[in-house]
PDB file of N, CA, C and O in Angstrom, chain B, residues numbered from 101:
ATOM      1  N   UNK B 101       6.123 -12.127 -16.723  1.00  0.00           N
ATOM      2  CA  UNK B 101       6.302 -12.522 -15.348  1.00  0.00           C
ATOM      3  C   UNK B 101       5.437 -11.622 -14.461  1.00  0.00           C
ATOM      4  O   UNK B 101       5.455 -10.400 -14.608  1.00  0.00           O
ATOM      5  N   UNK B 102       4.694 -12.217 -13.558  1.00  0.00           N
ATOM      6  CA  UNK B 102       3.857 -11.396 -12.685  1.00  0.00           C
ATOM      7  C   UNK B 102       4.667 -10.867 -11.502  1.00  0.00           C
ATOM      8  O   UNK B 102       5.826 -11.237 -11.311  1.00  0.00           O
ATOM      9  N   UNK B 103       4.044 -10.004 -10.720  1.00  0.00           N
ATOM     10  CA  UNK B 103       4.724  -9.330  -9.619  1.00  0.00           C
ATOM     11  C   UNK B 103       5.310 -10.316  -8.608  1.00  0.00           C
ATOM     12  O   UNK B 103       6.440 -10.139  -8.152  1.00  0.00           O
ATOM     13  N   UNK B 104       4.556 -11.342  -8.260  1.00  0.00           N
ATOM     14  CA  UNK B 104       5.049 -12.329  -7.285  1.00  0.00           C
ATOM     15  C   UNK B 104       6.275 -13.054  -7.820  1.00  0.00           C
ATOM     16  O   UNK B 104       7.215 -13.315  -7.069  1.00  0.00           O
ATOM     17  N   UNK B 105       6.278 -13.379  -9.100  1.00  0.00           N
ATOM     18  CA  UNK B 105       7.428 -14.061  -9.706  1.00  0.00           C
ATOM     19  C   UNK B 105       8.654 -13.150  -9.737  1.00  0.00           C
ATOM     20  O   UNK B 105       9.774 -13.603  -9.502  1.00  0.00           O
ATOM     21  N   UNK B 106       8.441 -11.874 -10.026  1.00  0.00           N
ATOM     22  CA  UNK B 106       9.542 -10.913 -10.022  1.00  0.00           C
ATOM     23  C   UNK B 106      10.140 -10.839  -8.615  1.00  0.00           C
ATOM     24  O   UNK B 106      11.358 -10.913  -8.451  1.00  0.00           O
ATOM     25  N   UNK B 107       9.285 -10.693  -7.606  1.00  0.00           N
ATOM     26  CA  UNK B 107       9.762 -10.620  -6.222  1.00  0.00           C
ATOM     27  C   UNK B 107      10.543 -11.874  -5.843  1.00  0.00           C
ATOM     28  O   UNK B 107      11.610 -11.777  -5.237  1.00  0.00           O
ATOM     29  N   UNK B 108      10.024 -13.046  -6.193  1.00  0.00           N
ATOM     30  CA  UNK B 108      10.697 -14.298  -5.853  1.00  0.00           C
ATOM     31  C   UNK B 108      12.055 -14.405  -6.537  1.00  0.00           C
ATOM     32  O   UNK B 108      13.030 -14.841  -5.927  1.00  0.00           O
ATOM     33  N   UNK B 109      12.115 -14.004  -7.805  1.00  0.00           N
ATOM     34  CA  UNK B 109      13.372 -14.054  -8.555  1.00  0.00           C
ATOM     35  C   UNK B 109      14.407 -13.125  -7.940  1.00  0.00           C
ATOM     36  O   UNK B 109      15.563 -13.508  -7.761  1.00  0.00           O
ATOM     37  N   UNK B 110      13.996 -11.909  -7.619  1.00  0.00           N
ATOM     38  CA  UNK B 110      14.916 -10.935  -7.028  1.00  0.00           C
ATOM     39  C   UNK B 110      15.296 -11.367  -5.609  1.00  0.00           C
ATOM     40  O   UNK B 110      16.452 -11.220  -5.211  1.00  0.00           O
ATOM     41  N   UNK B 111      14.345 -11.894  -4.850  1.00  0.00           N
ATOM     42  CA  UNK B 111      14.624 -12.366  -3.489  1.00  0.00           C
ATOM     43  C   UNK B 111      15.696 -13.461  -3.526  1.00  0.00           C
ATOM     44  O   UNK B 111      16.643 -13.431  -2.741  1.00  0.00           O
ATOM     45  N   UNK B 112      15.543 -14.422  -4.436  1.00  0.00           N
ATOM     46  CA  UNK B 112      16.528 -15.500  -4.562  1.00  0.00           C
ATOM     47  C   UNK B 112      17.909 -14.939  -4.908  1.00  0.00           C
ATOM     48  O   UNK B 112      18.918 -15.381  -4.359  1.00  0.00           O
ATOM     49  N   UNK B 113      17.948 -13.974  -5.810  1.00  0.00           N
ATOM     50  CA  UNK B 113      19.212 -13.348  -6.192  1.00  0.00           C
ATOM     51  C   UNK B 113      19.864 -12.654  -4.994  1.00  0.00           C
ATOM     52  O   UNK B 113      21.053 -12.841  -4.735  1.00  0.00           O
ATOM     53  N   UNK B 114      19.088 -11.857  -4.270  1.00  0.00           N
ATOM     54  CA  UNK B 114      19.619 -11.130  -3.122  1.00  0.00           C
ATOM     55  C   UNK B 114      20.144 -12.083  -2.046  1.00  0.00           C
ATOM     56  O   UNK B 114      21.207 -11.853  -1.470  1.00  0.00           O
ATOM     57  N   UNK B 115      19.402 -13.137  -1.785  1.00  0.00           N
ATOM     58  CA  UNK B 115      19.830 -14.104  -0.774  1.00  0.00           C
ATOM     59  C   UNK B 115      21.117 -14.804  -1.208  1.00  0.00           C
ATOM     60  O   UNK B 115      22.023 -15.005  -0.400  1.00  0.00           O
ATOM     61  N   UNK B 116      21.190 -15.167  -2.462  1.00  0.00           N
ATOM     62  CA  UNK B 116      22.362 -15.877  -2.984  1.00  0.00           C
ATOM     63  C   UNK B 116      23.598 -14.974  -3.028  1.00  0.00           C
ATOM     64  O   UNK B 116      24.685 -15.392  -2.628  1.00  0.00           O
ATOM     65  N   UNK B 117      23.438 -13.753  -3.505  1.00  0.00           N
ATOM     66  CA  UNK B 117      24.578 -12.873  -3.747  1.00  0.00           C
ATOM     67  C   UNK B 117      25.000 -12.029  -2.548  1.00  0.00           C
ATOM     68  O   UNK B 117      26.192 -11.804  -2.344  1.00  0.00           O
ATOM     69  N   UNK B 118      24.051 -11.566  -1.764  1.00  0.00           N
ATOM     70  CA  UNK B 118      24.364 -10.589  -0.717  1.00  0.00           C
ATOM     71  C   UNK B 118      24.040 -11.045   0.700  1.00  0.00           C
ATOM     72  O   UNK B 118      24.526 -10.458   1.667  1.00  0.00           O
ATOM     73  N   UNK B 119      23.226 -12.082   0.832  1.00  0.00           N
ATOM     74  CA  UNK B 119      22.816 -12.529   2.162  1.00  0.00           C
ATOM     75  C   UNK B 119      22.952 -14.043   2.324  1.00  0.00           C
ATOM     76  O   UNK B 119      22.028 -14.690   2.818  1.00  0.00           O
ATOM     77  N   UNK B 120      24.081 -14.620   1.919  1.00  0.00           N
ATOM     78  CA  UNK B 120      24.223 -16.076   2.033  1.00  0.00           C
ATOM     79  C   UNK B 120      24.130 -16.516   3.494  1.00  0.00           C
ATOM     80  O   UNK B 120      24.735 -15.910   4.378  1.00  0.00           O
ATOM     81  N   UNK B 121      23.368 -17.569   3.725  1.00  0.00           N
ATOM     82  CA  UNK B 121      23.220 -18.093   5.069  1.00  0.00           C
ATOM     83  C   UNK B 121      22.145 -17.425   5.904  1.00  0.00           C
ATOM     84  O   UNK B 121      21.827 -17.891   6.998  1.00  0.00           O
ATOM     85  N   UNK B 122      21.585 -16.340   5.401  1.00  0.00           N
ATOM     86  CA  UNK B 122      20.520 -15.650   6.146  1.00  0.00           C
ATOM     87  C   UNK B 122      19.196 -16.410   6.006  1.00  0.00           C
ATOM     88  O   UNK B 122      18.986 -17.136   5.034  1.00  0.00           O
ATOM     89  N   UNK B 123      18.332 -16.237   6.962  1.00  0.00           N
ATOM     90  CA  UNK B 123      17.007 -16.847   6.939  1.00  0.00           C
ATOM     91  C   UNK B 123      16.171 -16.158   5.860  1.00  0.00           C
ATOM     92  O   UNK B 123      15.913 -14.958   5.955  1.00  0.00           O
ATOM     93  N   UNK B 124      15.743 -16.906   4.829  1.00  0.00           N
ATOM     94  CA  UNK B 124      14.946 -16.301   3.761  1.00  0.00           C
ATOM     95  C   UNK B 124      13.683 -15.598   4.260  1.00  0.00           C
ATOM     96  O   UNK B 124      13.214 -14.653   3.626  1.00  0.00           O
ATOM     97  N   UNK B 125      13.136 -16.042   5.372  1.00  0.00           N
ATOM     98  CA  UNK B 125      11.920 -15.421   5.911  1.00  0.00           C
ATOM     99  C   UNK B 125      12.175 -13.993   6.388  1.00  0.00           C
ATOM    100  O   UNK B 125      11.240 -13.202   6.509  1.00  0.00           O
ATOM    101  N   UNK B 126      13.422 -13.666   6.655  1.00  0.00           N
ATOM    102  CA  UNK B 126      13.760 -12.318   7.108  1.00  0.00           C
ATOM    103  C   UNK B 126      13.727 -11.290   5.981  1.00  0.00           C
ATOM    104  O   UNK B 126      13.624 -10.091   6.241  1.00  0.00           O
ATOM    105  N   UNK B 127      13.815 -11.748   4.733  1.00  0.00           N
ATOM    106  CA  UNK B 127      13.798 -10.842   3.588  1.00  0.00           C
ATOM    107  C   UNK B 127      12.366 -10.751   3.059  1.00  0.00           C
ATOM    108  O   UNK B 127      11.961 -11.515   2.182  1.00  0.00           O
ATOM    109  N   UNK B 128      11.617  -9.805   3.608  1.00  0.00           N
ATOM    110  CA  UNK B 128      10.220  -9.626   3.214  1.00  0.00           C
ATOM    111  C   UNK B 128      10.123  -8.638   2.057  1.00  0.00           C
ATOM    112  O   UNK B 128      11.125  -8.061   1.634  1.00  0.00           O
ATOM    113  N   UNK B 129       8.926  -8.452   1.557  1.00  0.00           N
ATOM    114  CA  UNK B 129       8.693  -7.506   0.461  1.00  0.00           C
ATOM    115  C   UNK B 129       9.018  -6.073   0.867  1.00  0.00           C
ATOM    116  O   UNK B 129       9.298  -5.236   0.009  1.00  0.00           O
ATOM    117  N   UNK B 130       8.984  -5.783   2.160  1.00  0.00           N
ATOM    118  CA  UNK B 130       9.200  -4.422   2.656  1.00  0.00           C
ATOM    119  C   UNK B 130      10.553  -4.213   3.338  1.00  0.00           C
ATOM    120  O   UNK B 130      10.826  -3.116   3.825  1.00  0.00           O
ATOM    121  N   UNK B 131      11.403  -5.239   3.382  1.00  0.00           N
ATOM    122  CA  UNK B 131      12.719  -5.096   4.011  1.00  0.00           C
ATOM    123  C   UNK B 131      13.508  -3.999   3.300  1.00  0.00           C
ATOM    124  O   UNK B 131      13.687  -4.067   2.084  1.00  0.00           O
ATOM    125  N   UNK B 132      13.987  -2.985   4.035  1.00  0.00           N
ATOM    126  CA  UNK B 132      14.740  -1.903   3.397  1.00  0.00           C
ATOM    127  C   UNK B 132      16.128  -2.379   2.970  1.00  0.00           C
ATOM    128  O   UNK B 132      16.948  -2.770   3.801  1.00  0.00           O
ATOM    129  N   UNK B 133      16.373  -2.341   1.682  1.00  0.00           N
ATOM    130  CA  UNK B 133      17.631  -2.855   1.149  1.00  0.00           C
ATOM    131  C   UNK B 133      18.739  -1.813   1.147  1.00  0.00           C
ATOM    132  O   UNK B 133      19.850  -2.082   1.604  1.00  0.00           O
ATOM    133  N   UNK B 134      18.441  -0.624   0.634  1.00  0.00           N
ATOM    134  CA  UNK B 134      19.448   0.436   0.568  1.00  0.00           C
ATOM    135  C   UNK B 134      19.463   1.214   1.884  1.00  0.00           C
ATOM    136  O   UNK B 134      20.517   1.371   2.500  1.00  0.00           O
ATOM    137  N   UNK B 135      18.308   1.695   2.311  1.00  0.00           N
ATOM    138  CA  UNK B 135      18.255   2.469   3.559  1.00  0.00           C
ATOM    139  C   UNK B 135      18.573   1.605   4.771  1.00  0.00           C
ATOM    140  O   UNK B 135      18.942   2.131   5.821  1.00  0.00           O
ATOM    141  N   UNK B 136      18.436   0.290   4.646  1.00  0.00           N
ATOM    142  CA  UNK B 136      18.773  -0.623   5.738  1.00  0.00           C
ATOM    143  C   UNK B 136      20.196  -1.142   5.654  1.00  0.00           C
ATOM    144  O   UNK B 136      20.588  -2.003   6.442  1.00  0.00           O
ATOM    145  N   UNK B 137      20.976  -0.630   4.709  1.00  0.00           N
ATOM    146  CA  UNK B 137      22.400  -0.955   4.539  1.00  0.00           C
ATOM    147  C   UNK B 137      22.664  -2.403   4.146  1.00  0.00           C
ATOM    148  O   UNK B 137      23.761  -2.914   4.370  1.00  0.00           O
ATOM    149  N   UNK B 138      21.674  -3.067   3.566  1.00  0.00           N
ATOM    150  CA  UNK B 138      21.916  -4.398   3.010  1.00  0.00           C
ATOM    151  C   UNK B 138      22.684  -4.245   1.703  1.00  0.00           C
ATOM    152  O   UNK B 138      23.597  -5.016   1.409  1.00  0.00           O
ATOM    153  N   UNK B 139      22.296  -3.231   0.922  1.00  0.00           N
ATOM    154  CA  UNK B 139      22.979  -2.943  -0.328  1.00  0.00           C
ATOM    155  C   UNK B 139      23.769  -1.648  -0.211  1.00  0.00           C
ATOM    156  O   UNK B 139      23.247  -0.632   0.251  1.00  0.00           O
ATOM    157  N   UNK B 140      25.034  -1.689  -0.633  1.00  0.00           N
ATOM    158  CA  UNK B 140      25.823  -0.462  -0.745  1.00  0.00           C
ATOM    159  C   UNK B 140      25.834  -0.063  -2.222  1.00  0.00           C
ATOM    160  O   UNK B 140      25.101  -0.645  -3.022  1.00  0.00           O
ATOM    161  N   UNK B 141      26.646   0.907  -2.586  1.00  0.00           N
ATOM    162  CA  UNK B 141      26.624   1.399  -3.965  1.00  0.00           C
ATOM    163  C   UNK B 141      27.047   0.320  -4.966  1.00  0.00           C
ATOM    164  O   UNK B 141      26.466   0.225  -6.048  1.00  0.00           O
ATOM    165  N   UNK B 142      28.038  -0.483  -4.625  1.00  0.00           N
ATOM    166  CA  UNK B 142      28.504  -1.530  -5.542  1.00  0.00           C
ATOM    167  C   UNK B 142      27.454  -2.628  -5.685  1.00  0.00           C
ATOM    168  O   UNK B 142      27.173  -3.066  -6.800  1.00  0.00           O
ATOM    169  N   UNK B 143      26.880  -3.072  -4.592  1.00  0.00           N
ATOM    170  CA  UNK B 143      25.874  -4.124  -4.676  1.00  0.00           C
ATOM    171  C   UNK B 143      24.599  -3.615  -5.344  1.00  0.00           C
ATOM    172  O   UNK B 143      23.896  -4.388  -5.995  1.00  0.00           O
ATOM    173  N   UNK B 144      24.294  -2.336  -5.194  1.00  0.00           N
ATOM    174  CA  UNK B 144      23.146  -1.761  -5.902  1.00  0.00           C
ATOM    175  C   UNK B 144      23.394  -1.792  -7.403  1.00  0.00           C
ATOM    176  O   UNK B 144      22.490  -2.103  -8.179  1.00  0.00           O
ATOM    177  N   UNK B 145      24.612  -1.472  -7.811  1.00  0.00           N
ATOM    178  CA  UNK B 145      24.970  -1.542  -9.227  1.00  0.00           C
ATOM    179  C   UNK B 145      24.861  -2.974  -9.746  1.00  0.00           C
ATOM    180  O   UNK B 145      24.380  -3.195 -10.857  1.00  0.00           O
ATOM    181  N   UNK B 146      25.301  -3.939  -8.955  1.00  0.00           N
ATOM    182  CA  UNK B 146      25.180  -5.350  -9.347  1.00  0.00           C
ATOM    183  C   UNK B 146      23.717  -5.745  -9.484  1.00  0.00           C
ATOM    184  O   UNK B 146      23.351  -6.486 -10.396  1.00  0.00           O
ATOM    185  N   UNK B 147      22.884  -5.251  -8.576  1.00  0.00           N
ATOM    186  CA  UNK B 147      21.447  -5.524  -8.655  1.00  0.00           C
ATOM    187  C   UNK B 147      20.865  -4.952  -9.940  1.00  0.00           C
ATOM    188  O   UNK B 147      20.070  -5.613 -10.608  1.00  0.00           O
ATOM    189  N   UNK B 148      21.250  -3.739 -10.289  1.00  0.00           N
ATOM    190  CA  UNK B 148      20.755  -3.103 -11.520  1.00  0.00           C
ATOM    191  C   UNK B 148      21.145  -3.940 -12.742  1.00  0.00           C
ATOM    192  O   UNK B 148      20.321  -4.170 -13.627  1.00  0.00           O
ATOM    193  N   UNK B 149      22.386  -4.389 -12.788  1.00  0.00           N
ATOM    194  CA  UNK B 149      22.836  -5.227 -13.907  1.00  0.00           C
ATOM    195  C   UNK B 149      22.009  -6.508 -13.967  1.00  0.00           C
ATOM    196  O   UNK B 149      21.585  -6.925 -15.045  1.00  0.00           O
ATOM    197  N   UNK B 150      21.779  -7.132 -12.812  1.00  0.00           N
ATOM    198  CA  UNK B 150      20.951  -8.332 -12.757  1.00  0.00           C
ATOM    199  C   UNK B 150      19.549  -8.058 -13.294  1.00  0.00           C
ATOM    200  O   UNK B 150      19.039  -8.819 -14.117  1.00  0.00           O
ATOM    201  N   UNK B 151      18.929  -6.981 -12.835  1.00  0.00           N
ATOM    202  CA  UNK B 151      17.564  -6.642 -13.279  1.00  0.00           C
ATOM    203  C   UNK B 151      17.517  -6.417 -14.779  1.00  0.00           C
ATOM    204  O   UNK B 151      16.601  -6.886 -15.453  1.00  0.00           O
ATOM    205  N   UNK B 152      18.493  -5.706 -15.297  1.00  0.00           N
ATOM    206  CA  UNK B 152      18.515  -5.413 -16.731  1.00  0.00           C
ATOM    207  C   UNK B 152      18.681  -6.687 -17.555  1.00  0.00           C
ATOM    208  O   UNK B 152      18.022  -6.852 -18.581  1.00  0.00           O
ATOM    209  N   UNK B 153      19.552  -7.582 -17.114  1.00  0.00           N
ATOM    210  CA  UNK B 153      19.777  -8.819 -17.861  1.00  0.00           C
ATOM    211  C   UNK B 153      18.620  -9.799 -17.712  1.00  0.00           C
ATOM    212  O   UNK B 153      18.175 -10.391 -18.695  1.00  0.00           O
ATOM    213  N   UNK B 154      18.141  -9.970 -16.506  1.00  0.00           N
ATOM    214  CA  UNK B 154      17.090 -10.965 -16.225  1.00  0.00           C
ATOM    215  C   UNK B 154      15.746 -10.571 -16.831  1.00  0.00           C
ATOM    216  O   UNK B 154      15.038 -11.412 -17.385  1.00  0.00           O
ATOM    217  N   UNK B 155      15.400  -9.293 -16.722  1.00  0.00           N
ATOM    218  CA  UNK B 155      14.071  -8.865 -17.146  1.00  0.00           C
ATOM    219  C   UNK B 155      14.087  -8.083 -18.462  1.00  0.00           C
ATOM    220  O   UNK B 155      13.051  -7.611 -18.929  1.00  0.00           O
ATOM    221  N   UNK B 156      15.283  -7.953 -19.053  1.00  0.00           N
ATOM    222  CA  UNK B 156      15.436  -7.282 -20.347  1.00  0.00           C
ATOM    223  C   UNK B 156      14.833  -5.877 -20.338  1.00  0.00           C
ATOM    224  O   UNK B 156      14.027  -5.515 -21.195  1.00  0.00           O
ATOM    225  N   UNK B 157      15.250  -5.106 -19.345  1.00  0.00           N
ATOM    226  CA  UNK B 157      14.825  -3.717 -19.195  1.00  0.00           C
ATOM    227  C   UNK B 157      16.068  -2.846 -19.076  1.00  0.00           C
ATOM    228  O   UNK B 157      17.176  -3.351 -18.899  1.00  0.00           O
ATOM    229  N   UNK B 158      15.878  -1.547 -19.174  1.00  0.00           N
ATOM    230  CA  UNK B 158      16.948  -0.590 -18.928  1.00  0.00           C
ATOM    231  C   UNK B 158      16.553   0.228 -17.706  1.00  0.00           C
ATOM    232  O   UNK B 158      15.508   0.878 -17.687  1.00  0.00           O
ATOM    233  N   UNK B 159      17.403   0.185 -16.692  1.00  0.00           N
ATOM    234  CA  UNK B 159      17.174   0.975 -15.487  1.00  0.00           C
ATOM    235  C   UNK B 159      17.976   2.258 -15.655  1.00  0.00           C
ATOM    236  O   UNK B 159      19.206   2.236 -15.697  1.00  0.00           O
ATOM    237  N   UNK B 160      17.265   3.369 -15.749  1.00  0.00           N
ATOM    238  CA  UNK B 160      17.925   4.661 -15.911  1.00  0.00           C
ATOM    239  C   UNK B 160      18.640   5.053 -14.623  1.00  0.00           C
ATOM    240  O   UNK B 160      18.289   4.581 -13.542  1.00  0.00           O
ATOM    241  N   UNK B 161      19.644   5.918 -14.744  1.00  0.00           N
ATOM    242  CA  UNK B 161      20.449   6.318 -13.587  1.00  0.00           C
ATOM    243  C   UNK B 161      19.585   6.873 -12.455  1.00  0.00           C
ATOM    244  O   UNK B 161      19.828   6.575 -11.285  1.00  0.00           O
ATOM    245  N   UNK B 162      18.586   7.673 -12.793  1.00  0.00           N
ATOM    246  CA  UNK B 162      17.744   8.257 -11.736  1.00  0.00           C
ATOM    247  C   UNK B 162      16.881   7.210 -11.035  1.00  0.00           C
ATOM    248  O   UNK B 162      16.327   7.481  -9.970  1.00  0.00           O
ATOM    249  N   UNK B 163      16.762   6.024 -11.619  1.00  0.00           N
ATOM    250  CA  UNK B 163      15.961   4.950 -11.022  1.00  0.00           C
ATOM    251  C   UNK B 163      16.800   4.022 -10.143  1.00  0.00           C
ATOM    252  O   UNK B 163      16.258   3.108  -9.522  1.00  0.00           O
ATOM    253  N   UNK B 164      18.092   4.240 -10.083  1.00  0.00           N
ATOM    254  CA  UNK B 164      18.989   3.341  -9.361  1.00  0.00           C
ATOM    255  C   UNK B 164      19.209   3.778  -7.919  1.00  0.00           C
ATOM    256  O   UNK B 164      20.316   3.656  -7.394  1.00  0.00           O
ATOM    257  N   UNK B 165      18.171   4.281  -7.283  1.00  0.00           N
ATOM    258  CA  UNK B 165      18.267   4.719  -5.896  1.00  0.00           C
ATOM    259  C   UNK B 165      17.156   4.128  -5.054  1.00  0.00           C
ATOM    260  O   UNK B 165      16.378   3.304  -5.535  1.00  0.00           O
ATOM    261  N   UNK B 166      17.077   4.543  -3.802  1.00  0.00           N
ATOM    262  CA  UNK B 166      16.090   3.986  -2.875  1.00  0.00           C
ATOM    263  C   UNK B 166      14.639   4.175  -3.312  1.00  0.00           C
ATOM    264  O   UNK B 166      13.781   3.359  -2.977  1.00  0.00           O
ATOM    265  N   UNK B 167      14.360   5.241  -4.055  1.00  0.00           N
ATOM    266  CA  UNK B 167      12.970   5.474  -4.478  1.00  0.00           C
ATOM    267  C   UNK B 167      12.425   4.297  -5.296  1.00  0.00           C
ATOM    268  O   UNK B 167      11.221   4.040  -5.291  1.00  0.00           O
ATOM    269  N   UNK B 168      13.312   3.588  -5.995  1.00  0.00           N
ATOM    270  CA  UNK B 168      12.886   2.500  -6.874  1.00  0.00           C
ATOM    271  C   UNK B 168      13.434   1.134  -6.474  1.00  0.00           C
ATOM    272  O   UNK B 168      12.903   0.109  -6.902  1.00  0.00           O
ATOM    273  N   UNK B 169      14.491   1.104  -5.658  1.00  0.00           N
ATOM    274  CA  UNK B 169      15.166  -0.166  -5.376  1.00  0.00           C
ATOM    275  C   UNK B 169      15.303  -0.490  -3.898  1.00  0.00           C
ATOM    276  O   UNK B 169      16.064  -1.391  -3.544  1.00  0.00           O
ATOM    277  N   UNK B 170      14.591   0.215  -3.020  1.00  0.00           N
ATOM    278  CA  UNK B 170      14.819   0.028  -1.580  1.00  0.00           C
ATOM    279  C   UNK B 170      14.157  -1.214  -1.001  1.00  0.00           C
ATOM    280  O   UNK B 170      14.521  -1.638   0.096  1.00  0.00           O
ATOM    281  N   UNK B 171      13.205  -1.807  -1.698  1.00  0.00           N
ATOM    282  CA  UNK B 171      12.619  -3.055  -1.218  1.00  0.00           C
ATOM    283  C   UNK B 171      12.052  -3.839  -2.402  1.00  0.00           C
ATOM    284  O   UNK B 171      11.970  -3.327  -3.518  1.00  0.00           O
ATOM    285  N   UNK B 172      11.671  -5.061  -2.146  1.00  0.00           N
ATOM    286  CA  UNK B 172      11.189  -5.929  -3.229  1.00  0.00           C
ATOM    287  C   UNK B 172       9.917  -5.389  -3.870  1.00  0.00           C
ATOM    288  O   UNK B 172       9.706  -5.549  -5.072  1.00  0.00           O
ATOM    289  N   UNK B 173       9.082  -4.758  -3.078  1.00  0.00           N
ATOM    290  CA  UNK B 173       7.845  -4.180  -3.606  1.00  0.00           C
ATOM    291  C   UNK B 173       8.163  -3.090  -4.638  1.00  0.00           C
ATOM    292  O   UNK B 173       7.573  -3.062  -5.718  1.00  0.00           O
ATOM    293  N   UNK B 174       9.079  -2.214  -4.307  1.00  0.00           N
ATOM    294  CA  UNK B 174       9.460  -1.130  -5.227  1.00  0.00           C
ATOM    295  C   UNK B 174      10.156  -1.673  -6.467  1.00  0.00           C
ATOM    296  O   UNK B 174       9.929  -1.184  -7.574  1.00  0.00           O
ATOM    297  N   UNK B 175      11.001  -2.677  -6.287  1.00  0.00           N
ATOM    298  CA  UNK B 175      11.691  -3.279  -7.429  1.00  0.00           C
ATOM    299  C   UNK B 175      10.682  -3.917  -8.373  1.00  0.00           C
ATOM    300  O   UNK B 175      10.765  -3.718  -9.585  1.00  0.00           O
ATOM    301  N   UNK B 176       9.739  -4.673  -7.845  1.00  0.00           N
ATOM    302  CA  UNK B 176       8.725  -5.321  -8.680  1.00  0.00           C
ATOM    303  C   UNK B 176       7.880  -4.283  -9.411  1.00  0.00           C
ATOM    304  O   UNK B 176       7.512  -4.483 -10.569  1.00  0.00           O
ATOM    305  N   UNK B 177       7.574  -3.186  -8.745  1.00  0.00           N
ATOM    306  CA  UNK B 177       6.803  -2.111  -9.371  1.00  0.00           C
ATOM    307  C   UNK B 177       7.590  -1.496 -10.527  1.00  0.00           C
ATOM    308  O   UNK B 177       7.032  -1.229 -11.591  1.00  0.00           O
ATOM    309  N   UNK B 178       8.878  -1.273 -10.315  1.00  0.00           N
ATOM    310  CA  UNK B 178       9.732  -0.715 -11.365  1.00  0.00           C
ATOM    311  C   UNK B 178       9.782  -1.657 -12.570  1.00  0.00           C
ATOM    312  O   UNK B 178       9.632  -1.218 -13.710  1.00  0.00           O
ATOM    313  N   UNK B 179       9.992  -2.937 -12.318  1.00  0.00           N
ATOM    314  CA  UNK B 179      10.068  -3.908 -13.419  1.00  0.00           C
ATOM    315  C   UNK B 179       8.736  -3.985 -14.137  1.00  0.00           C
ATOM    316  O   UNK B 179       8.704  -4.084 -15.364  1.00  0.00           O
ATOM    317  N   UNK B 180       7.644  -3.944 -13.408  1.00  0.00           N
ATOM    318  CA  UNK B 180       6.312  -3.962 -14.016  1.00  0.00           C
ATOM    319  C   UNK B 180       6.133  -2.772 -14.957  1.00  0.00           C
ATOM    320  O   UNK B 180       5.679  -2.938 -16.089  1.00  0.00           O
ATOM    321  N   UNK B 181       6.485  -1.584 -14.495  1.00  0.00           N
ATOM    322  CA  UNK B 181       6.371  -0.378 -15.337  1.00  0.00           C
ATOM    323  C   UNK B 181       7.247  -0.485 -16.567  1.00  0.00           C
ATOM    324  O   UNK B 181       6.826  -0.135 -17.670  1.00  0.00           O
ATOM    325  N   UNK B 182       8.461  -0.968 -16.382  1.00  0.00           N
ATOM    326  CA  UNK B 182       9.412  -1.075 -17.492  1.00  0.00           C
ATOM    327  C   UNK B 182       8.948  -2.088 -18.550  1.00  0.00           C
ATOM    328  O   UNK B 182       9.042  -1.827 -19.749  1.00  0.00           O
ATOM    329  N   UNK B 183       8.457  -3.223 -18.104  1.00  0.00           N
ATOM    330  CA  UNK B 183       8.045  -4.255 -19.063  1.00  0.00           C
ATOM    331  C   UNK B 183       6.742  -3.871 -19.761  1.00  0.00           C
ATOM    332  O   UNK B 183       6.534  -4.229 -20.920  1.00  0.00           O
ATOM    333  N   UNK B 184       5.873  -3.155 -19.076  1.00  0.00           N
ATOM    334  CA  UNK B 184       4.626  -2.700 -19.724  1.00  0.00           C
ATOM    335  C   UNK B 184       4.919  -1.637 -20.778  1.00  0.00           C
ATOM    336  O   UNK B 184       4.239  -1.569 -21.803  1.00  0.00           O
ATOM    337  N   UNK B 185       5.923  -0.812 -20.529  1.00  0.00           N
ATOM    338  CA  UNK B 185       6.274   0.266 -21.468  1.00  0.00           C
ATOM    339  C   UNK B 185       6.971  -0.263 -22.715  1.00  0.00           C
ATOM    340  O   UNK B 185       6.967   0.383 -23.763  1.00  0.00           O
ATOM    341  N   UNK B 186       7.567  -1.444 -22.589  1.00  0.00           N
ATOM    342  CA  UNK B 186       8.330  -2.012 -23.719  1.00  0.00           C
ATOM    343  C   UNK B 186       7.420  -2.561 -24.810  1.00  0.00           C
ATOM    344  O   UNK B 186       7.905  -3.069 -25.821  1.00  0.00           O
TER     345      UNK B 186
END
C-alpha cells in the first residue's frame, strides 16, 4: 500500500470511529490528532490496534505517542517504515 492509500485508509477509520458527522475535508494530512485533542489515550490505543491489524505491523509502546501518531502524515510515515522493515 502506498502512502496515499495508507492516509486514506486511516482517514476513513478516524472519521468513522472518532469524528462521525464531521466534514471529511477538515481532516487533512496535517490535522493534529493527539495534540489537537481529537484522540485521547483510549482512542489512541484503538488507533494503534487498528494500525496493527490493518497493516500487519507492530507499533512499539514508544511509537504510540504524538511523535508518530499526531497526524496522518506521521502515521503514514510510521507504517511505511514498519512495512519496509518487515
